[in-house]
Phi, psi and omega in degrees: 000000187241123172227104183249344180288116188296319181295320178294318181300315181295321180295316179297316180298320178297316180293321181292328181287341184296322179054033180246128179296148179296139176285155182306321182288346179272348181281143183267144178303141183230125178254107186305328183295340181298331184267010177285121183301332182295345177284346189232340183227156179278321188229145168253124185247142170245107189263112184289144179234349188096340177235026184123181184247139169270126179266132178223163179235133191229138164234122185287141177281159172286158178305143179064021177251209187224146174253119172272121177261119191248126179235121183283175181262182183297133178084356183257204179203173179300332180289351177302333181265001180307310180300323184284321184292330175300319178285327179299318179301314181296315182296327184263006183058041177062031181266319186280161174240171178207146176235120180243129190242140170276126173296161171298146184069014179226154174053228183257004178293140186239020184291135178250154355280139181289341181283345179273096182244030178292155181299321182294319178296315180294324177293320176299317177301313183298311181297316179300314183296316181295315179297321179299315181291319177303314181290319182296320185253010177053049180270113182242003181279181181290149178235148170239124180270128183233119181229139177258125176054244176306321178300328176294322177296319180295313180298320179294318179300316179295322182288315184289333176276354179055046184269353179235138179279157170063031175275114181259348182204154178226127181234125174251135179249112177048049176235105181226130187303302185298317180297319179297315180299319181294334188271355188301316181295320177294319182296325177298317178295320180299314182294320183290324186268350179288159181303143178272341180204165178226145180288338181203165175297322180301319179295321178295318178298316180297322179296316180298322180285319182295321180275000182062022172298317170236138186252358183242120187297315180298318178299318180298320179295329180283318193260326187297318182306327181285353178271354189242154170225151177293146174292166184301323180268005177064021182272343182200184178241138178238172182288137175294322185249131175273091183296326181298325180290342180273352187303326178298342184262352188303313182299317180296332180295323191246348180299125179080006185299316183302311182296319180296320179299314182293332182275344183303131186270067177196175175296142185226143175219136175243127179243122181231160180279340180203147181295337181292349180282347188282139173275167180302315183296325179288323177297314179296316179298322179292320179294332179274001177076024183280343178201165178266131180249132175230136181243133182238083185293345181277358185244169171258210183297324181271070185303316184291340176268327182284322181226066185298325180293317177297318179298315180299318179297318178297318182292320179294318178295322178296319177300311181298321183292332185252017174285147178299142178282122179249115181278148172302152185304322183289344178260351181286140181264000000 
């Protein structure tokens, strides 16, 4: 939800104003198998809520390891983390696990009412899904909550309310209160002027790459298909999520986010695409050592899709840094 880089903003606006379909030679090769969830996760879960099912994707951690709980942002899907989890497995020598969840009104989740996109409702969905998976698979180890944009707000809300046990870390990806608030008017124009449909999945992937919404071609092939659904007559593809309908909730998603993030009682890391995204309170908090700050200038808003290998490396180091200290027996009191 955040675009603060002026040059990127201007480039996107210029491309959106063209209203010209991509030429065949401008379309990028697309391999359908890349978007198969089975390439990145062990299990596909349908988590019952009483009002529909939350769909999640799970890879179990090894004993004494860590479970990364991943929550995507508005308009995205659980597959947004597909490129990164592939790298996470490699970086951790297949030790860590991860749970990636589709928000209501996103991906394959079918929870009703889809129009209720308040932060509290989304946080309740998130907590319910995580607790359900913990109980089903008897997961009692440490967890690190990782959220992108709106997902960062949800993870922070759950962490600061202490609604989940064994949370050792909180990671926000390009989620900053002030920057988000400043971007709302631009985001409304962006949502209204973007294409309403695509003739093919390939065209949708090409649009995301051409507008620099996503900067990594393989990531776009993995994640974009899950953002689309066939039209009723099967003649084209439309957006799964009506972002414009969520606009009344935007302010509630991010109001107070900085203070809540700083107050969360666990290890914290904020990853942003540029230092200009930081608010005063976050700058002061970082100088006081209240959280770890990482900047990824080579990426856009979707940091985890643009530089998945770098993201995986940061998360593994963060996990190691925030593991409980275990003293040798002879030093224990």
